[in-house]
Residue, then its C-alpha position, 0 to 999 in steps of 0.5 A: x248403399x244398401x238398405x237397412x230394411x227388414x230384408x236387406x241384401x248382402x253387402x260385399x266390398x268389391x274392387x272395380x276394374x275398368x274395361x278401357x284401361x289396365x288397372x291393378x291392386x296389390x296385397x301382401x302376406x306371408x306365404x303359409x308354412x305348408x306351401x310346397x308348389x303349384x300356386x294358382x290364383x283364383x279371381x272371383x269376379x262379376x260383370x257390372x253390365x257385360x253379358x258376353x266377352x272376355x276379361x283378361x286377368x294378369x297376376x304377378x308375384x314378388x317373393x322375398x325370403x327373410x335374410x336374403x340380400x334383397x332390397x325389398x324397396x327395389x324388388x320387382x314383380x315376376x313375369x306375367x301370368x294371365x288367364x281370360x274369363x268369360x262374362x256370364x250371360x247375366x250381369x252380376x253372376x259370380x265367376x271364378x277365373x283360375x290363373x296358374x302362377x307358372x312365374x311365381x318368383x321362386x316363392x317358398x314357404x315363409x316368404x314375404x309375398x306381394x301379389x299384384x292383380x291387374x285387369x288388362x283392358x288394353x289386351x285385344x282379348x279383353x272384350x267385355x264392356x263395363x267394370x269387372x267387379x272383383x270380390x275376392x282373390x284366393x291362392x291355392x297350392x300343393x301342401x307339404 
């Protein structure tokens, strides 16, 4: 809880990803009409307690074009796209880790998209202890 004192700190919602497990979440959206290519997911996160070590992020997309002969309920995610971010020297400092979405499930402008973000705690390169606290996920791309 944050105080309602005269000078309260900011209050930011965050998703906690444990170091000892593979934990994930999803979001869904319509790909903007100006999308052309080269999607990159930018994970903004901070370490709850770690001051060293890596955090492995896995971002996957599932994209469906309206009118396709695709059962959305049976649709799977594209292949993994991973990147490792290094915990800042001070816990609580914000860090951005960019994950190039080479495997983007042939996403196109206007597609219905589900993005999955996972901390891969089981990966040997994921060595930061404690929770990784995600405050946002952004998608950047080349426009048409």
